Each structure stands twice: as C-alpha cells, then as structure tokens.
C-alpha positions in Angstrom: -35.3 -14.6 152.0 -32.6 -14.9 148.9 -29.0 -14.3 150.3 -26.3 -13.0 147.9 -23.4 -14.5 147.9 -20.4 -13.4 145.5 -19.0 -16.1 143.9 -14.9 -15.4 143.5 -13.2 -15.8 140.0 -10.5 -18.0 141.5 -13.5 -20.3 143.2 -15.5 -20.7 139.9 -12.3 -21.4 138.1 -10.9 -24.4 139.9 -14.2 -25.9 140.7 -14.7 -25.5 136.8 -11.3 -27.4 136.9 -12.5 -30.1 138.9 -15.6 -30.3 136.9 -17.6 -29.7 139.7 -19.3 -26.9 138.3 -22.4 -28.0 135.5 -25.9 -26.6 134.2 -28.5 -27.2 136.6 -31.7 -29.5 135.5 -35.2 -28.4 135.7 -35.3 -31.6 138.4 -32.4 -30.0 140.5 -29.4 -32.8 139.3 -26.6 -31.5 137.3 -26.1 -31.6 133.9 -24.4 -29.6 130.6 -25.2 -29.5 126.8 -22.7 -32.0 126.1 -23.9 -33.1 122.1 -26.9 -35.3 121.0 -25.2 -38.3 123.3 -29.3 -39.6 123.3 -30.7 -38.4 120.2 -32.3 -35.5 121.8 -32.1 -31.7 120.7 -29.9 -30.5 123.6 -31.4 -27.2 124.6 -30.5 -24.7 127.4 -32.9 -21.8 129.4 -31.9 -18.7 130.8 -34.3 -19.5 133.4 -37.6 -20.7 134.8 -40.0 -18.9 131.7 -37.9 -20.1 128.9 -37.1 -23.8 130.7 -40.8 -23.9 131.0 -42.0 -23.0 127.2 -38.6 -25.4 126.2 -40.2 -28.0 128.3 -43.7 -28.0 127.1 -43.4 -27.2 123.3 -40.0 -29.8 123.0 -41.5 -32.3 124.8 -40.0 -35.7 124.9 -37.7 -34.6 122.0 -35.3 -32.3 123.9 -33.2 -32.4 126.7 -33.4 -29.4 128.9 -31.3 -27.5 131.2 -31.2 -24.6 132.9 -28.9 -21.7 133.8 -30.8 -20.5 136.7 -30.8 -22.7 139.6 -34.2 -23.4 141.7 -34.4 -20.2 144.4 -31.5 -18.3 143.1 -33.0 -14.7 142.1 -32.2 -14.8 138.2 -31.8 -11.1 138.1 -28.3 -11.9 139.8 -27.0 -14.6 138.5 -23.1 -15.1 138.3 -22.6 -17.8 135.8 -19.5 -19.9 136.5 -16.5 -21.5 133.8 -18.0 -24.3 133.1 -21.2 -23.3 132.8 -20.2 -20.1 130.2 -17.7 -23.0 128.0 -20.6 -25.9 128.3 -22.5 -23.4 126.6 -21.3 -22.8 123.6 -22.3 -27.0 123.3 -25.8 -26.5 123.4 -27.9 -27.7 120.0 -30.7 -24.7 120.9 -30.5 -22.1 123.7 -33.7 -19.9 124.8 -33.0 -16.9 126.9 -34.5 -13.3 127.5 -32.2 -10.4 126.5 -32.2 -7.9 129.2 -33.5 -9.4 132.1 -30.2 -11.4 132.9 -26.9 -9.2 131.8 -24.4 -12.2 132.8 -26.4 -14.7 130.0 -26.2 -11.8 127.5 -22.9 -12.0 127.8 -22.7 -15.6 127.5 -24.7 -16.3 125.1 -22.9 -13.6 123.0 -19.7 -15.4 123.3 -21.2 -19.0 122.7 -21.9 -18.4 119.0 -25.1 -21.3 118.5 -26.6 -21.3 115.7 -29.9 -21.9 117.0 -30.1 -19.0 119.8 -33.4 -17.9 120.4 -33.9 -13.9 122.5 -37.6 -14.7 123.8 -37.6 -10.6 123.5 -37.8 -10.5 119.7 -41.3 -12.9 119.7 -43.1 -10.4 120.8 -43.5 -6.5 121.5 -41.9 -4.7 124.2 -43.2 -1.7 125.9 -41.8 0.5 128.5 -44.1 1.0 131.9 -42.6 4.1 133.1 -39.3 5.8 134.6 -36.7 5.5 136.9 -35.2 7.7 139.3 -32.4 6.6 141.4 -33.8 3.0 141.3 -36.8 3.6 142.3 -40.8 4.3 140.9 -41.6 8.1 139.9 -44.6 8.1 137.1 -47.7 9.5 137.7 -50.2 7.2 139.8 -53.8 7.6 138.2 -55.8 6.3 140.7 -59.0 4.6 138.9 -58.4 5.5 135.7 -57.2 2.0 134.4 -60.6 0.1 135.6 -62.1 2.4 133.2 -59.5 1.5 129.9 -60.2 -0.3 127.3 -59.2 -3.9 127.7 -58.2 -4.4 124.1 -55.2 -6.8 123.5 -52.9 -4.3 122.4 -53.5 -1.6 124.4 -50.4 0.8 124.6 -48.1 1.3 127.8 -49.0 3.8 130.1 -46.6 6.0 132.3 -48.9 5.7 135.0 -47.4 2.0 135.3 -44.7 1.3 137.4 -41.2 1.2 135.4 -39.6 -2.4 135.4 -36.4 -4.1 134.3 -35.5 -2.4 130.7 -34.1 -3.9 128.4 -31.6 -2.6 126.1 -34.3 -2.1 123.6 -35.9 -0.3 126.0 -38.4 -2.2 127.0 -40.0 -4.7 130.0 -38.6 -8.0 129.6 -41.2 -9.1 131.8 -43.4 -10.6 129.1 -44.5 -14.2 131.1 -46.4 -12.6 132.8 -48.8 -11.4 130.6 -50.8 -15.1 129.4 -51.2 -13.0 125.9 -47.6 -12.2 125.0 -46.3 -15.0 127.2 -48.4 -17.2 124.2 -47.0 -15.5 121.2 -43.6 -16.1 122.3 -44.8 -19.9 123.1 -45.6 -19.6 119.0 -42.2 -18.2 118.1 -40.6 -20.8 120.0 -42.8 -23.8 118.2 -41.7 -21.9 115.2 -38.0 -22.0 116.2 -37.3 -25.5 117.3 -38.8 -26.7 114.1 -36.2 -25.1 112.1 -33.4 -26.4 114.4 -34.9 -29.9 114.6 -36.9 -30.2 110.6 -37.4 -33.7 111.8 -39.8 -33.1 114.8 -41.2 -30.4 113.3 -45.1 -31.7 113.4 -44.3 -32.2 117.1 -43.3 -28.5 117.8 -45.6 -27.0 116.4 -48.3 -29.4 117.6 -47.1 -28.9 121.4 -47.0 -25.1 120.9 -50.6 -25.1 119.6 -51.6 -26.8 122.7 -49.5 -24.5 125.1 -51.1 -21.6 123.1 -54.4 -23.0 123.6 -54.1 -23.3 127.4 -52.6 -19.9 127.9 -55.7 -18.4 126.1 -57.5 -19.8 128.9 -55.8 -18.6 131.3 -55.9 -14.7 129.8 -59.7 -15.3 129.8 -59.9 -16.4 133.6 -57.9 -13.8 134.3 -60.2 -11.4 132.2 -63.4 -12.6 133.8 -61.8 -13.1 137.4 -60.5 -9.1 137.6 -63.4 -7.3 135.8 -64.9 -6.3 139.0 -63.0 -5.1 141.8 -63.7 -2.4 144.7 -60.2 -1.2 143.5 -57.9 -1.3 141.0 -54.5 -0.7 142.6 -51.9 -3.3 144.0 -48.6 -2.7 145.8 -46.0 -5.2 145.1 -42.2 -5.7 146.2 -40.6 -5.5 142.6 -42.2 -3.4 139.2 -42.4 -7.1 137.4 -46.3 -6.9 136.6 -46.4 -4.1 134.3 -47.6 -6.6 131.4 -50.4 -7.7 133.1 -51.2 -4.6 135.2 -51.9 -2.8 131.4 -53.4 -6.5 129.9 -55.9 -6.0 132.5 -56.5 -2.6 133.1 -54.9 -2.7 137.0 -52.1 0.2 138.3 -49.3 -1.6 139.6 -47.2 0.2 142.4 -44.0 -1.6 143.4 -41.5 -0.8 146.4 -38.2 -1.5 144.6 -37.7 -1.1 141.1 -34.6 -2.4 139.2 -33.5 -4.3 142.1 -36.3 -6.9 143.6 -34.0 -6.3 146.6 -33.7 -2.0 146.6 -34.0 0.1 149.6 -37.2 2.5 149.1 -36.1 5.9 150.0 -38.4 7.5 152.6 -40.4 9.7 149.8 -41.3 6.5 148.3 -42.9 4.9 151.5 -44.5 7.8 152.3 -46.2 7.8 148.8 -47.1 4.4 148.5 -49.0 5.0 152.0 -50.8 7.7 150.6 -51.6 5.7 147.4 -53.1 2.5 149.7 -54.9 5.6 152.0 -56.1 6.8 148.5 -56.9 4.0 146.5 -58.7 1.5 149.4 -55.4 -0.9 149.1 -56.1 -4.1 151.6 -52.9 -6.1 150.8 -49.1 -5.6 150.4 -47.7 -8.4 147.9 -43.8 -10.0 148.5 -42.6 -12.5 146.3 -40.6 -16.0 147.1 -36.9 -15.2 145.5 -36.5 -11.8 147.0 -36.7 -10.2 150.8 -40.0 -9.9 152.2 -39.0 -7.5 154.5 -39.3 -3.9 153.4 -43.4 -5.1 152.3 -43.8 -6.5 155.6 -42.8 -3.5 157.2 -45.0 -1.3 154.6 -47.6 -3.3 155.0 -47.4 -2.8 159.2 -46.7 0.5 159.2 -50.1 0.8 157.1 -52.5 -1.1 158.2 -52.4 -4.1 155.6 -52.3 -7.5 155.1 -49.3 -9.2 153.2 -49.7 -11.6 150.6 -47.7 -13.6 148.1 -47.5 -12.3 144.0 -45.4 -14.5 142.3 -43.1 -13.1 139.3 -42.5 -16.4 138.5 -38.7 -16.1 138.0 -38.3 -19.5 140.0 -40.0 -22.0 141.4 -39.5 -23.8 145.0 -41.2 -25.8 147.1 -42.5 -22.4 148.8 -44.1 -21.7 145.1 -48.2 -21.8 145.2 -48.2 -24.5 142.8 -45.7 -26.7 140.9 -45.7 -25.2 137.0 -46.5 -21.5 135.7 -49.6 -22.2 134.9 -51.0 -23.7 138.7 -48.7 -20.2 139.4 -50.6 -17.8 137.5 -53.6 -19.3 138.5 -52.6 -18.8 142.5 -51.6 -15.1 141.4 -55.1 -14.0 140.0 -56.7 -15.9 143.2 -54.2 -13.6 145.0 -55.0 -10.8 143.2 -58.7 -11.4 143.2 -58.7 -11.4 147.1 -56.8 -8.5 147.7 -58.5 -5.9 144.7 -62.4 -7.2 146.4 -63.3 -8.9 143.2 -67.2 -9.6 142.8 
C-alpha cells in the first residue's frame, strides 16, 4: 500500500542545504545530473517508463537518473529543492507531460536545451470523460470484441477516462506496445541529435527495442484474440490505450487518482457490469492501495489479481523490467478474460 506523506518545504530545503537530497538512480542509489564527468551523456528521466527507454536506447553511452524513486506512485511525486536544482545540470531530460505536474513545472524551470516530452513523439487520444473524479462513460458490453484491430483505430467513448494531459489526451502511452515503440524511435532520434558522436549506437538500440515491442504487440494480439469476455475491471484507469489496441473494455474503480474512493453509484454500476459481462476478476496495482479493489471483489464474488500499470518497478513487480511485466500482464488478462 502506498502511503502518502507530504514533505514540508522547510524540511526539503534543510535537506538540500545539507546535500542529503539527490536524484534516485535506477539501482536505488543516489545521484544527480552533475555533468559529463565520465564522458557519458547525463540523462534525467521522469519515471520508470522513461527511464527504461533511456537505459535501453542510451546503453553504455548514457548515465541515467530518475526523478521518481522505486515504490513511489508517480502521480503524487513532490520534487525536493536539490532535485529541481540538479535538473538544470542535465544534458538531456526525458519526461511525459501531463502525468506529473511537479515534474512539468520543474522541467520548465530547468531550461535544458535537450528536453524531450514523450507525449510529442506519438499521438495522444482521449479515453472518456470525467465527472467528480469518477468514470461515467457509456458501457458497450461486448461491442469492442467486434471492433477493428487496426493499429490506428480511433478512441471510443466507451473506454474509461484516464489522466488527461494539458493537450487533452491520455498520457499512458507506454501501456500500448505500438505507441511505446513510436516513442522509442523518437527517443533514439533525439538522443542522436543531442550526442551526434554516438548517433549510430542510439539508433541501433532504438531499432532493436522497437523490434522487441513489435513482438510484444503480436503476443497481445494473438493471446487476446479469442476470450470469453472482453471486459476487465482495474483500480486505475490507466489501460485505455491497451484496451483500445486489443478490442477490450476497461472499467476502472477510480479515475484521475489511483487511490480515490469510488462513489456508491459507481460501485453499484461496476457490480452490474461484472454480472452482465461475465467479469471474473478485479485487478489491483502494486503501487496503490488494493483495499477498494478487494472490497469490490468480495462484495461481487469475484477474484483479484494484479494488472500492473508499470509506473515503477519494485520487489513486488512480476518481472524485472518493462517487457517482463507486460508479459505478466498479458498472462493475467488471458486468465481473467478466459482466453481460448
């Protein structure tokens, strides 16, 4: 369970003066964007999906730090004084605008020339509407099972709303292997421009990752082609792109906030949907509280399982990296949906 503890400005500033607050490296050790001491490009990533791209594509030519420590729910991230100061020393920043307001503000202040917003490397789409912080989109039952699986199919209003960026789109693009591959290609190109000397390496690594993501897309398409139901219930409406890509219906307990409490009307609606669409499982996450999901499952007589939005990797994750956890997500969906 993720417990939120607000950090006071005084405490953060004091820690900064003592030099105790630094960026968190992917290994869990501390670090900061301190220049090219080892000859590598200093890259700062906003949270895990951006970190994974930077590490896979940058390879040995980059030194990657992340603003979001393992185990921290990224939407709630509050940057400390030293982190904001160090951000301006980075050679390259990779973030996803619209997901972490604190990061958006800090990136704007940093003024680093090689700053890349992953949202600009693909096309964002809207996945429904928001009313009082909860989902109120129309539910179309099995309609999605018959919709086209074309790669560029339009967003459907029946999908849950998700976090909407300033541009009006859902930023959870990394949960769609096709869109994530588009971002990966863009990251490869942008790193090549930031560090021309190693451009060939970046583009080669990006091409290899795009190929792997293509294989992941094929696995999802084939694995979810024939199922007993097309509907799944998640804690957090992060899976709009994934649902759309593979002809599924996402119904979430909470909307904008992964830990917000659903209204009684929403709970009643979900119970009806579960019965109507033969839903077997309520999915919860690794970085957010599972209490509401388990309560809904118990009240409805359903099972529970993990569907990981991959906003961070911890010892609770079902895999060591993006590809492994996504394959675990596929297996969980196949089981819950009754894949044939």
